[in-house]
PDB file of N, CA, C and O in Angstrom:
ATOM      1  N   MET A   1       0.789  -1.200   0.000  1.00  0.00           N
ATOM      2  CA  MET A   1       0.000   0.000   0.000  1.00  0.00           C
ATOM      3  C   MET A   1       0.837   1.273   0.000  1.00  0.00           C
ATOM      4  O   MET A   1       0.247   2.352  -0.046  1.00  0.00           O
ATOM      5  N   PRO A   2       2.150   1.228   0.048  1.00  0.00           N
ATOM      6  CA  PRO A   2       2.909   2.475   0.047  1.00  0.00           C
ATOM      7  C   PRO A   2       2.653   3.334  -1.190  1.00  0.00           C
ATOM      8  O   PRO A   2       2.676   4.562  -1.106  1.00  0.00           O
ATOM      9  N   GLN A   3       2.410   2.699  -2.338  1.00  0.00           N
ATOM     10  CA  GLN A   3       2.156   3.468  -3.556  1.00  0.00           C
ATOM     11  C   GLN A   3       0.865   4.285  -3.459  1.00  0.00           C
ATOM     12  O   GLN A   3       0.720   5.287  -4.158  1.00  0.00           O
ATOM     13  N   LEU A   4      -0.062   3.874  -2.611  1.00  0.00           N
ATOM     14  CA  LEU A   4      -1.306   4.630  -2.449  1.00  0.00           C
ATOM     15  C   LEU A   4      -1.072   5.969  -1.759  1.00  0.00           C
ATOM     16  O   LEU A   4      -1.846   6.907  -1.955  1.00  0.00           O
ATOM     17  N   ALA A   5      -0.027   6.071  -0.964  1.00  0.00           N
ATOM     18  CA  ALA A   5       0.257   7.321  -0.244  1.00  0.00           C
ATOM     19  C   ALA A   5       0.499   8.474  -1.202  1.00  0.00           C
ATOM     20  O   ALA A   5       0.227   9.625  -0.860  1.00  0.00           O
ATOM     21  N   ASP A   6       1.004   8.187  -2.393  1.00  0.00           N
ATOM     22  CA  ASP A   6       1.292   9.235  -3.370  1.00  0.00           C
ATOM     23  C   ASP A   6       0.207   9.380  -4.432  1.00  0.00           C
ATOM     24  O   ASP A   6       0.359  10.171  -5.363  1.00  0.00           O
ATOM     25  N   THR A   7      -0.879   8.633  -4.307  1.00  0.00           N
ATOM     26  CA  THR A   7      -1.947   8.697  -5.296  1.00  0.00           C
ATOM     27  C   THR A   7      -2.764   9.964  -5.095  1.00  0.00           C
ATOM     28  O   THR A   7      -3.235  10.245  -3.993  1.00  0.00           O
ATOM     29  N   ASP A   8      -2.925  10.718  -6.163  1.00  0.00           N
ATOM     30  CA  ASP A   8      -3.708  11.953  -6.125  1.00  0.00           C
ATOM     31  C   ASP A   8      -4.922  11.775  -7.040  1.00  0.00           C
ATOM     32  O   ASP A   8      -4.833  11.973  -8.251  1.00  0.00           O
ATOM     33  N   LEU A   9      -6.056  11.397  -6.443  1.00  0.00           N
ATOM     34  CA  LEU A   9      -7.253  11.151  -7.246  1.00  0.00           C
ATOM     35  C   LEU A   9      -7.768  12.409  -7.922  1.00  0.00           C
ATOM     36  O   LEU A   9      -8.382  12.325  -8.986  1.00  0.00           O
ATOM     37  N   VAL A  10      -7.538  13.556  -7.340  1.00  0.00           N
ATOM     38  CA  VAL A  10      -7.975  14.812  -7.967  1.00  0.00           C
ATOM     39  C   VAL A  10      -7.303  14.960  -9.331  1.00  0.00           C
ATOM     40  O   VAL A  10      -7.930  15.406 -10.292  1.00  0.00           O
ATOM     41  N   ARG A  11      -6.048  14.590  -9.410  1.00  0.00           N
ATOM     42  CA  ARG A  11      -5.300  14.695 -10.671  1.00  0.00           C
ATOM     43  C   ARG A  11      -5.579  13.516 -11.597  1.00  0.00           C
ATOM     44  O   ARG A  11      -5.736  13.701 -12.804  1.00  0.00           O
ATOM     45  N   THR A  12      -5.641  12.301 -11.040  1.00  0.00           N
ATOM     46  CA  THR A  12      -5.737  11.112 -11.889  1.00  0.00           C
ATOM     47  C   THR A  12      -7.156  10.743 -12.286  1.00  0.00           C
ATOM     48  O   THR A  12      -7.355  10.042 -13.277  1.00  0.00           O
ATOM     49  N   VAL A  13      -8.152  11.206 -11.526  1.00  0.00           N
ATOM     50  CA  VAL A  13      -9.551  10.899 -11.837  1.00  0.00           C
ATOM     51  C   VAL A  13     -10.353  12.209 -11.808  1.00  0.00           C
ATOM     52  O   VAL A  13     -11.104  12.462 -10.866  1.00  0.00           O
ATOM     53  N   PRO A  14     -10.188  13.034 -12.846  1.00  0.00           N
ATOM     54  CA  PRO A  14     -10.904  14.315 -12.839  1.00  0.00           C
ATOM     55  C   PRO A  14     -12.397  14.180 -13.119  1.00  0.00           C
ATOM     56  O   PRO A  14     -13.186  15.052 -12.755  1.00  0.00           O
ATOM     57  N   SER A  15     -12.780  13.076 -13.772  1.00  0.00           N
ATOM     58  CA  SER A  15     -14.191  12.909 -14.084  1.00  0.00           C
ATOM     59  C   SER A  15     -14.529  11.430 -14.197  1.00  0.00           C
ATOM     60  O   SER A  15     -13.669  10.579 -14.422  1.00  0.00           O
ATOM     61  N   LEU A  16     -15.822  11.162 -14.032  1.00  0.00           N
ATOM     62  CA  LEU A  16     -16.354   9.810 -14.180  1.00  0.00           C
ATOM     63  C   LEU A  16     -17.530   9.868 -15.142  1.00  0.00           C
ATOM     64  O   LEU A  16     -18.228  10.879 -15.224  1.00  0.00           O
ATOM     65  N   ASP A  17     -17.743   8.792 -15.860  1.00  0.00           N
ATOM     66  CA  ASP A  17     -18.878   8.701 -16.782  1.00  0.00           C
ATOM     67  C   ASP A  17     -20.079   8.020 -16.146  1.00  0.00           C
ATOM     68  O   ASP A  17     -21.087   7.792 -16.814  1.00  0.00           O
ATOM     69  N   VAL A  18     -19.984   7.700 -14.885  1.00  0.00           N
ATOM     70  CA  VAL A  18     -21.048   7.010 -14.143  1.00  0.00           C
ATOM     71  C   VAL A  18     -21.381   7.810 -12.891  1.00  0.00           C
ATOM     72  O   VAL A  18     -20.554   8.590 -12.418  1.00  0.00           O
ATOM     73  N   PRO A  19     -22.568   7.630 -12.354  1.00  0.00           N
ATOM     74  CA  PRO A  19     -22.899   8.305 -11.093  1.00  0.00           C
ATOM     75  C   PRO A  19     -21.940   7.861  -9.979  1.00  0.00           C
ATOM     76  O   PRO A  19     -21.442   6.736  -9.974  1.00  0.00           O
ATOM     77  N   LEU A  20     -21.702   8.766  -9.053  1.00  0.00           N
ATOM     78  CA  LEU A  20     -20.786   8.505  -7.942  1.00  0.00           C
ATOM     79  C   LEU A  20     -21.536   8.613  -6.617  1.00  0.00           C
ATOM     80  O   LEU A  20     -22.200   9.613  -6.346  1.00  0.00           O
ATOM     81  N   VAL A  21     -21.423   7.588  -5.812  1.00  0.00           N
ATOM     82  CA  VAL A  21     -21.907   7.629  -4.435  1.00  0.00           C
ATOM     83  C   VAL A  21     -20.706   7.301  -3.563  1.00  0.00           C
ATOM     84  O   VAL A  21     -20.191   6.184  -3.593  1.00  0.00           O
ATOM     85  N   MET A  22     -20.264   8.286  -2.784  1.00  0.00           N
ATOM     86  CA  MET A  22     -19.144   8.080  -1.869  1.00  0.00           C
ATOM     87  C   MET A  22     -19.685   7.927  -0.458  1.00  0.00           C
ATOM     88  O   MET A  22     -20.500   8.730  -0.002  1.00  0.00           O
ATOM     89  N   VAL A  23     -19.230   6.902   0.221  1.00  0.00           N
ATOM     90  CA  VAL A  23     -19.558   6.675   1.625  1.00  0.00           C
ATOM     91  C   VAL A  23     -18.250   6.886   2.382  1.00  0.00           C
ATOM     92  O   VAL A  23     -17.257   6.201   2.135  1.00  0.00           O
ATOM     93  N   GLN A  24     -18.266   7.831   3.295  1.00  0.00           N
ATOM     94  CA  GLN A  24     -17.016   8.217   3.949  1.00  0.00           C
ATOM     95  C   GLN A  24     -17.162   8.239   5.460  1.00  0.00           C
ATOM     96  O   GLN A  24     -18.055   8.892   6.000  1.00  0.00           O
ATOM     97  N   GLY A  25     -16.280   7.523   6.135  1.00  0.00           N
ATOM     98  CA  GLY A  25     -16.235   7.558   7.588  1.00  0.00           C
ATOM     99  C   GLY A  25     -15.514   8.802   8.070  1.00  0.00           C
ATOM    100  O   GLY A  25     -14.379   9.057   7.667  1.00  0.00           O
ATOM    101  N   GLN A  26     -16.144   9.561   8.907  1.00  0.00           N
ATOM    102  CA  GLN A  26     -15.553  10.794   9.429  1.00  0.00           C
ATOM    103  C   GLN A  26     -14.262  10.524  10.202  1.00  0.00           C
ATOM    104  O   GLN A  26     -13.397  11.397  10.272  1.00  0.00           O
ATOM    105  N   LEU A  27     -14.116   9.335  10.780  1.00  0.00           N
ATOM    106  CA  LEU A  27     -12.954   8.993  11.602  1.00  0.00           C
ATOM    107  C   LEU A  27     -11.892   8.212  10.826  1.00  0.00           C
ATOM    108  O   LEU A  27     -10.936   7.712  11.419  1.00  0.00           O
ATOM    109  N   ASP A  28     -12.053   8.106   9.515  1.00  0.00           N
ATOM    110  CA  ASP A  28     -11.154   7.319   8.673  1.00  0.00           C
ATOM    111  C   ASP A  28      -9.752   7.913   8.670  1.00  0.00           C
ATOM    112  O   ASP A  28      -9.567   9.083   8.334  1.00  0.00           O
ATOM    113  N   GLN A  29      -8.766   7.103   9.046  1.00  0.00           N
ATOM    114  CA  GLN A  29      -7.376   7.538   8.988  1.00  0.00           C
ATOM    115  C   GLN A  29      -6.652   6.951   7.779  1.00  0.00           C
ATOM    116  O   GLN A  29      -5.537   7.368   7.464  1.00  0.00           O
ATOM    117  N   VAL A  30      -7.268   6.001   7.108  1.00  0.00           N
ATOM    118  CA  VAL A  30      -6.688   5.439   5.892  1.00  0.00           C
ATOM    119  C   VAL A  30      -6.973   6.368   4.707  1.00  0.00           C
ATOM    120  O   VAL A  30      -6.078   6.688   3.925  1.00  0.00           O
ATOM    121  N   ALA A  31      -8.213   6.787   4.593  1.00  0.00           N
ATOM    122  CA  ALA A  31      -8.641   7.758   3.577  1.00  0.00           C
ATOM    123  C   ALA A  31      -9.310   8.904   4.341  1.00  0.00           C
ATOM    124  O   ALA A  31     -10.534   8.931   4.467  1.00  0.00           O
ATOM    125  N   PRO A  32      -8.514   9.848   4.852  1.00  0.00           N
ATOM    126  CA  PRO A  32      -9.045  10.891   5.732  1.00  0.00           C
ATOM    127  C   PRO A  32     -10.110  11.774   5.080  1.00  0.00           C
ATOM    128  O   PRO A  32     -10.200  11.885   3.857  1.00  0.00           O
ATOM    129  N   ALA A  33     -10.902  12.388   5.934  1.00  0.00           N
ATOM    130  CA  ALA A  33     -12.054  13.180   5.497  1.00  0.00           C
ATOM    131  C   ALA A  33     -11.675  14.340   4.584  1.00  0.00           C
ATOM    132  O   ALA A  33     -12.353  14.576   3.584  1.00  0.00           O
ATOM    133  N   THR A  34     -10.622  15.060   4.899  1.00  0.00           N
ATOM    134  CA  THR A  34     -10.271  16.243   4.098  1.00  0.00           C
ATOM    135  C   THR A  34      -9.916  15.889   2.658  1.00  0.00           C
ATOM    136  O   THR A  34     -10.456  16.511   1.743  1.00  0.00           O
ATOM    137  N   PRO A  35      -9.032  14.917   2.410  1.00  0.00           N
ATOM    138  CA  PRO A  35      -8.773  14.532   1.017  1.00  0.00           C
ATOM    139  C   PRO A  35     -10.001  13.932   0.324  1.00  0.00           C
ATOM    140  O   PRO A  35     -10.196  14.137  -0.874  1.00  0.00           O
ATOM    141  N   ALA A  36     -10.818  13.201   1.060  1.00  0.00           N
ATOM    142  CA  ALA A  36     -12.033  12.636   0.468  1.00  0.00           C
ATOM    143  C   ALA A  36     -12.965  13.756   0.017  1.00  0.00           C
ATOM    144  O   ALA A  36     -13.520  13.700  -1.081  1.00  0.00           O
ATOM    145  N   GLN A  37     -13.137  14.758   0.848  1.00  0.00           N
ATOM    146  CA  GLN A  37     -13.981  15.905   0.485  1.00  0.00           C
ATOM    147  C   GLN A  37     -13.390  16.648  -0.708  1.00  0.00           C
ATOM    148  O   GLN A  37     -14.117  17.082  -1.601  1.00  0.00           O
ATOM    149  N   ARG A  38     -12.074  16.790  -0.715  1.00  0.00           N
ATOM    150  CA  ARG A  38     -11.393  17.468  -1.835  1.00  0.00           C
ATOM    151  C   ARG A  38     -11.650  16.726  -3.151  1.00  0.00           C
ATOM    152  O   ARG A  38     -11.943  17.349  -4.171  1.00  0.00           O
ATOM    153  N   PHE A  39     -11.540  15.411  -3.125  1.00  0.00           N
ATOM    154  CA  PHE A  39     -11.817  14.633  -4.325  1.00  0.00           C
ATOM    155  C   PHE A  39     -13.269  14.803  -4.752  1.00  0.00           C
ATOM    156  O   PHE A  39     -13.548  15.067  -5.921  1.00  0.00           O
ATOM    157  N   TYR A  40     -14.182  14.655  -3.817  1.00  0.00           N
ATOM    158  CA  TYR A  40     -15.605  14.788  -4.132  1.00  0.00           C
ATOM    159  C   TYR A  40     -15.903  16.148  -4.758  1.00  0.00           C
ATOM    160  O   TYR A  40     -16.624  16.236  -5.752  1.00  0.00           O
ATOM    161  N   ASP A  41     -15.355  17.190  -4.181  1.00  0.00           N
ATOM    162  CA  ASP A  41     -15.602  18.544  -4.699  1.00  0.00           C
ATOM    163  C   ASP A  41     -15.035  18.742  -6.097  1.00  0.00           C
ATOM    164  O   ASP A  41     -15.577  19.521  -6.881  1.00  0.00           O
ATOM    165  N   SER A  42     -13.954  18.048  -6.413  1.00  0.00           N
ATOM    166  CA  SER A  42     -13.293  18.279  -7.698  1.00  0.00           C
ATOM    167  C   SER A  42     -13.790  17.391  -8.829  1.00  0.00           C
ATOM    168  O   SER A  42     -13.752  17.804  -9.988  1.00  0.00           O
ATOM    169  N   VAL A  43     -14.249  16.199  -8.531  1.00  0.00           N
ATOM    170  CA  VAL A  43     -14.621  15.254  -9.582  1.00  0.00           C
ATOM    171  C   VAL A  43     -15.950  15.663 -10.225  1.00  0.00           C
ATOM    172  O   VAL A  43     -16.864  16.139  -9.552  1.00  0.00           O
ATOM    173  N   THR A  44     -16.031  15.468 -11.516  1.00  0.00           N
ATOM    174  CA  THR A  44     -17.302  15.663 -12.207  1.00  0.00           C
ATOM    175  C   THR A  44     -17.870  14.281 -12.540  1.00  0.00           C
ATOM    176  O   THR A  44     -17.140  13.348 -12.874  1.00  0.00           O
ATOM    177  N   ALA A  45     -19.180  14.187 -12.437  1.00  0.00           N
ATOM    178  CA  ALA A  45     -19.881  12.930 -12.704  1.00  0.00           C
ATOM    179  C   ALA A  45     -21.314  13.280 -13.074  1.00  0.00           C
ATOM    180  O   ALA A  45     -21.784  14.370 -12.745  1.00  0.00           O
ATOM    181  N   PRO A  46     -22.021  12.373 -13.756  1.00  0.00           N
ATOM    182  CA  PRO A  46     -23.411  12.655 -14.115  1.00  0.00           C
ATOM    183  C   PRO A  46     -24.257  13.024 -12.896  1.00  0.00           C
ATOM    184  O   PRO A  46     -25.154  13.862 -12.987  1.00  0.00           O
ATOM    185  N   SER A  47     -23.975  12.408 -11.780  1.00  0.00           N
ATOM    186  CA  SER A  47     -24.569  12.767 -10.493  1.00  0.00           C
ATOM    187  C   SER A  47     -23.593  12.295  -9.439  1.00  0.00           C
ATOM    188  O   SER A  47     -22.818  11.366  -9.665  1.00  0.00           O
ATOM    189  N   LYS A  48     -23.636  12.938  -8.289  1.00  0.00           N
ATOM    190  CA  LYS A  48     -22.740  12.507  -7.223  1.00  0.00           C
ATOM    191  C   LYS A  48     -23.347  12.829  -5.868  1.00  0.00           C
ATOM    192  O   LYS A  48     -24.068  13.811  -5.693  1.00  0.00           O
ATOM    193  N   ARG A  49     -23.021  11.953  -4.909  1.00  0.00           N
ATOM    194  CA  ARG A  49     -23.470  12.110  -3.520  1.00  0.00           C
ATOM    195  C   ARG A  49     -22.330  11.698  -2.605  1.00  0.00           C
ATOM    196  O   ARG A  49     -21.617  10.731  -2.872  1.00  0.00           O
ATOM    197  N   LEU A  50     -22.171  12.439  -1.534  1.00  0.00           N
ATOM    198  CA  LEU A  50     -21.210  12.094  -0.506  1.00  0.00           C
ATOM    199  C   LEU A  50     -21.982  11.921   0.787  1.00  0.00           C
ATOM    200  O   LEU A  50     -22.623  12.858   1.264  1.00  0.00           O
ATOM    201  N   ILE A  51     -21.924  10.735   1.350  1.00  0.00           N
ATOM    202  CA  ILE A  51     -22.649  10.424   2.578  1.00  0.00           C
ATOM    203  C   ILE A  51     -21.632  10.217   3.690  1.00  0.00           C
ATOM    204  O   ILE A  51     -20.779   9.333   3.613  1.00  0.00           O
ATOM    205  N   TRP A  52     -21.733  11.042   4.718  1.00  0.00           N
ATOM    206  CA  TRP A  52     -20.812  10.958   5.851  1.00  0.00           C
ATOM    207  C   TRP A  52     -21.349  10.011   6.916  1.00  0.00           C
ATOM    208  O   TRP A  52     -22.537  10.017   7.238  1.00  0.00           O
ATOM    209  N   PHE A  53     -20.455   9.208   7.447  1.00  0.00           N
ATOM    210  CA  PHE A  53     -20.738   8.330   8.567  1.00  0.00           C
ATOM    211  C   PHE A  53     -19.929   8.859   9.748  1.00  0.00           C
ATOM    212  O   PHE A  53     -18.729   8.606   9.859  1.00  0.00           O
ATOM    213  N   GLU A  54     -20.598   9.588  10.617  1.00  0.00           N
ATOM    214  CA  GLU A  54     -19.937  10.318  11.687  1.00  0.00           C
ATOM    215  C   GLU A  54     -19.240   9.413  12.697  1.00  0.00           C
ATOM    216  O   GLU A  54     -18.228   9.807  13.277  1.00  0.00           O
ATOM    217  N   ASP A  55     -19.757   8.218  12.916  1.00  0.00           N
ATOM    218  CA  ASP A  55     -19.209   7.317  13.929  1.00  0.00           C
ATOM    219  C   ASP A  55     -18.420   6.160  13.327  1.00  0.00           C
ATOM    220  O   ASP A  55     -18.293   5.102  13.944  1.00  0.00           O
ATOM    221  N   SER A  56     -17.896   6.360  12.132  1.00  0.00           N
ATOM    222  CA  SER A  56     -17.181   5.292  11.438  1.00  0.00           C
ATOM    223  C   SER A  56     -15.783   5.722  11.049  1.00  0.00           C
ATOM    224  O   SER A  56     -15.479   6.907  10.913  1.00  0.00           O
ATOM    225  N   ALA A  57     -14.944   4.714  10.875  1.00  0.00           N
ATOM    226  CA  ALA A  57     -13.609   4.937  10.351  1.00  0.00           C
ATOM    227  C   ALA A  57     -13.591   4.436   8.900  1.00  0.00           C
ATOM    228  O   ALA A  57     -14.366   4.914   8.071  1.00  0.00           O
ATOM    229  N   HIS A  58     -12.717   3.484   8.594  1.00  0.00           N
ATOM    230  CA  HIS A  58     -12.552   3.033   7.213  1.00  0.00           C
ATOM    231  C   HIS A  58     -13.569   1.975   6.783  1.00  0.00           C
ATOM    232  O   HIS A  58     -13.635   1.622   5.605  1.00  0.00           O
ATOM    233  N   THR A  59     -14.353   1.475   7.722  1.00  0.00           N
ATOM    234  CA  THR A  59     -15.315   0.423   7.390  1.00  0.00           C
ATOM    235  C   THR A  59     -16.720   0.788   7.881  1.00  0.00           C
ATOM    236  O   THR A  59     -17.237   0.155   8.802  1.00  0.00           O
ATOM    237  N   PRO A  60     -17.336   1.799   7.275  1.00  0.00           N
ATOM    238  CA  PRO A  60     -18.675   2.177   7.722  1.00  0.00           C
ATOM    239  C   PRO A  60     -19.697   1.063   7.588  1.00  0.00           C
ATOM    240  O   PRO A  60     -20.677   1.027   8.332  1.00  0.00           O
ATOM    241  N   GLN A  61     -19.480   0.155   6.650  1.00  0.00           N
ATOM    242  CA  GLN A  61     -20.411  -0.971   6.488  1.00  0.00           C
ATOM    243  C   GLN A  61     -20.394  -1.876   7.715  1.00  0.00           C
ATOM    244  O   GLN A  61     -21.375  -2.571   7.981  1.00  0.00           O
ATOM    245  N   LEU A  62     -19.299  -1.878   8.460  1.00  0.00           N
ATOM    246  CA  LEU A  62     -19.206  -2.666   9.694  1.00  0.00           C
ATOM    247  C   LEU A  62     -19.506  -1.824  10.928  1.00  0.00           C
ATOM    248  O   LEU A  62     -20.123  -2.301  11.881  1.00  0.00           O
ATOM    249  N   ASP A  63     -19.065  -0.564  10.903  1.00  0.00           N
ATOM    250  CA  ASP A  63     -19.242   0.315  12.062  1.00  0.00           C
ATOM    251  C   ASP A  63     -20.686   0.770  12.242  1.00  0.00           C
ATOM    252  O   ASP A  63     -21.172   0.874  13.368  1.00  0.00           O
ATOM    253  N   GLN A  64     -21.363   1.040  11.143  1.00  0.00           N
ATOM    254  CA  GLN A  64     -22.750   1.514  11.184  1.00  0.00           C
ATOM    255  C   GLN A  64     -23.567   0.762  10.125  1.00  0.00           C
ATOM    256  O   GLN A  64     -24.014   1.359   9.146  1.00  0.00           O
ATOM    257  N   PRO A  65     -23.760  -0.546  10.323  1.00  0.00           N
ATOM    258  CA  PRO A  65     -24.394  -1.369   9.286  1.00  0.00           C
ATOM    259  C   PRO A  65     -25.819  -0.955   8.941  1.00  0.00           C
ATOM    260  O   PRO A  65     -26.214  -1.062   7.780  1.00  0.00           O
ATOM    261  N   ASP A  66     -26.599  -0.488   9.902  1.00  0.00           N
ATOM    262  CA  ASP A  66     -27.973  -0.091   9.597  1.00  0.00           C
ATOM    263  C   ASP A  66     -27.998   1.123   8.678  1.00  0.00           C
ATOM    264  O   ASP A  66     -28.758   1.157   7.710  1.00  0.00           O
ATOM    265  N   LYS A  67     -27.182   2.105   8.975  1.00  0.00           N
ATOM    266  CA  LYS A  67     -27.124   3.300   8.116  1.00  0.00           C
ATOM    267  C   LYS A  67     -26.590   2.928   6.733  1.00  0.00           C
ATOM    268  O   LYS A  67     -27.085   3.428   5.723  1.00  0.00           O
ATOM    269  N   PHE A  68     -25.584   2.051   6.683  1.00  0.00           N
ATOM    270  CA  PHE A  68     -25.023   1.639   5.395  1.00  0.00           C
ATOM    271  C   PHE A  68     -26.080   0.924   4.557  1.00  0.00           C
ATOM    272  O   PHE A  68     -26.206   1.179   3.359  1.00  0.00           O
ATOM    273  N   ARG A  69     -26.838   0.028   5.190  1.00  0.00           N
ATOM    274  CA  ARG A  69     -27.929  -0.669   4.490  1.00  0.00           C
ATOM    275  C   ARG A  69     -28.930   0.334   3.933  1.00  0.00           C
ATOM    276  O   ARG A  69     -29.369   0.207   2.790  1.00  0.00           O
ATOM    277  N   ASP A  70     -29.296   1.338   4.743  1.00  0.00           N
ATOM    278  CA  ASP A  70     -30.258   2.348   4.298  1.00  0.00           C
ATOM    279  C   ASP A  70     -29.728   3.129   3.095  1.00  0.00           C
ATOM    280  O   ASP A  70     -30.484   3.457   2.182  1.00  0.00           O
ATOM    281  N   VAL A  71     -28.438   3.423   3.098  1.00  0.00           N
ATOM    282  CA  VAL A  71     -27.835   4.119   1.950  1.00  0.00           C
ATOM    283  C   VAL A  71     -27.938   3.248   0.708  1.00  0.00           C
ATOM    284  O   VAL A  71     -28.331   3.728  -0.356  1.00  0.00           O
ATOM    285  N   LEU A  72     -27.586   1.970   0.833  1.00  0.00           N
ATOM    286  CA  LEU A  72     -27.665   1.068  -0.322  1.00  0.00           C
ATOM    287  C   LEU A  72     -29.087   0.963  -0.856  1.00  0.00           C
ATOM    288  O   LEU A  72     -29.302   0.991  -2.068  1.00  0.00           O
ATOM    289  N   LEU A  73     -30.045   0.843   0.033  1.00  0.00           N
ATOM    290  CA  LEU A  73     -31.442   0.757  -0.400  1.00  0.00           C
ATOM    291  C   LEU A  73     -31.880   2.047  -1.087  1.00  0.00           C
ATOM    292  O   LEU A  73     -32.586   2.005  -2.095  1.00  0.00           O
ATOM    293  N   ASP A  74     -31.470   3.178  -0.552  1.00  0.00           N
ATOM    294  CA  ASP A  74     -31.808   4.467  -1.154  1.00  0.00           C
ATOM    295  C   ASP A  74     -31.208   4.596  -2.553  1.00  0.00           C
ATOM    296  O   ASP A  74     -31.874   5.060  -3.478  1.00  0.00           O
ATOM    297  N   VAL A  75     -29.967   4.192  -2.701  1.00  0.00           N
ATOM    298  CA  VAL A  75     -29.316   4.233  -4.020  1.00  0.00           C
ATOM    299  C   VAL A  75     -30.041   3.309  -4.992  1.00  0.00           C
ATOM    300  O   VAL A  75     -30.271   3.684  -6.141  1.00  0.00           O
ATOM    301  N   ALA A  76     -30.401   2.118  -4.551  1.00  0.00           N
ATOM    302  CA  ALA A  76     -31.114   1.170  -5.421  1.00  0.00           C
ATOM    303  C   ALA A  76     -32.476   1.711  -5.831  1.00  0.00           C
ATOM    304  O   ALA A  76     -32.863   1.590  -6.993  1.00  0.00           O
ATOM    305  N   HIS A  77     -33.207   2.306  -4.892  1.00  0.00           N
ATOM    306  CA  HIS A  77     -34.522   2.875  -5.214  1.00  0.00           C
ATOM    307  C   HIS A  77     -34.384   4.044  -6.183  1.00  0.00           C
ATOM    308  O   HIS A  77     -35.172   4.164  -7.122  1.00  0.00           O
ATOM    309  N   ALA A  78     -33.406   4.897  -5.970  1.00  0.00           N
ATOM    310  CA  ALA A  78     -33.184   6.034  -6.870  1.00  0.00           C
ATOM    311  C   ALA A  78     -32.834   5.548  -8.274  1.00  0.00           C
ATOM    312  O   ALA A  78     -33.290   6.123  -9.262  1.00  0.00           O
ATOM    313  N   HIS A  79     -32.033   4.500  -8.364  1.00  0.00           N
ATOM    314  CA  HIS A  79     -31.671   3.938  -9.670  1.00  0.00           C
ATOM    315  C   HIS A  79     -32.886   3.372 -10.383  1.00  0.00           C
ATOM    316  O   HIS A  79     -33.063   3.574 -11.584  1.00  0.00           O
ATOM    317  N   ARG A  80     -33.735   2.651  -9.625  1.00  0.00           N
ATOM    318  CA  ARG A  80     -34.950   2.102 -10.227  1.00  0.00           C
ATOM    319  C   ARG A  80     -35.862   3.195 -10.744  1.00  0.00           C
ATOM    320  O   ARG A  80     -36.414   3.081 -11.839  1.00  0.00           O
ATOM    321  N   ARG A  81     -36.027   4.270  -9.954  1.00  0.00           N
ATOM    322  CA  ARG A  81     -36.875   5.388 -10.392  1.00  0.00           C
ATOM    323  C   ARG A  81     -36.315   6.052 -11.647  1.00  0.00           C
ATOM    324  O   ARG A  81     -37.066   6.427 -12.547  1.00  0.00           O
ATOM    325  N   ALA A  82     -34.995   6.196 -11.699  1.00  0.00           N
ATOM    326  CA  ALA A  82     -34.357   6.866 -12.830  1.00  0.00           C
ATOM    327  C   ALA A  82     -34.423   6.047 -14.105  1.00  0.00           C
ATOM    328  O   ALA A  82     -34.431   6.605 -15.202  1.00  0.00           O
ATOM    329  N   THR A  83     -34.472   4.724 -13.971  1.00  0.00           N
ATOM    330  CA  THR A  83     -34.474   3.866 -15.161  1.00  0.00           C
ATOM    331  C   THR A  83     -35.847   3.323 -15.514  1.00  0.00           C
ATOM    332  O   THR A  83     -35.987   2.572 -16.479  1.00  0.00           O
ATOM    333  N   ALA A  84     -36.854   3.691 -14.749  1.00  0.00           N
ATOM    334  CA  ALA A  84     -38.221   3.189 -15.007  1.00  0.00           C
ATOM    335  C   ALA A  84     -38.871   3.906 -16.175  1.00  0.00           C
ATOM    336  O   ALA A  84     -40.014   3.608 -16.524  1.00  0.00           O
TER     337      ALA A  84
END
């Protein structure tokens, strides 16, 4: 993982051709909040959402499973509505 320390997603991924849903743990020390917010603010995508998990670190799906499930269900419902 040392090569990830020098990865700059703002520079290497300026845009996406697909919708983006970012789930970010506020306590994450692997992918800290400030760089995650910087990437989210800079990337262009057809649609994008950033969902903060205040009581989570790098594994919000384990730290806050109920909230994570609700996010997944919301994304699935939004996708169904958009493609109906």
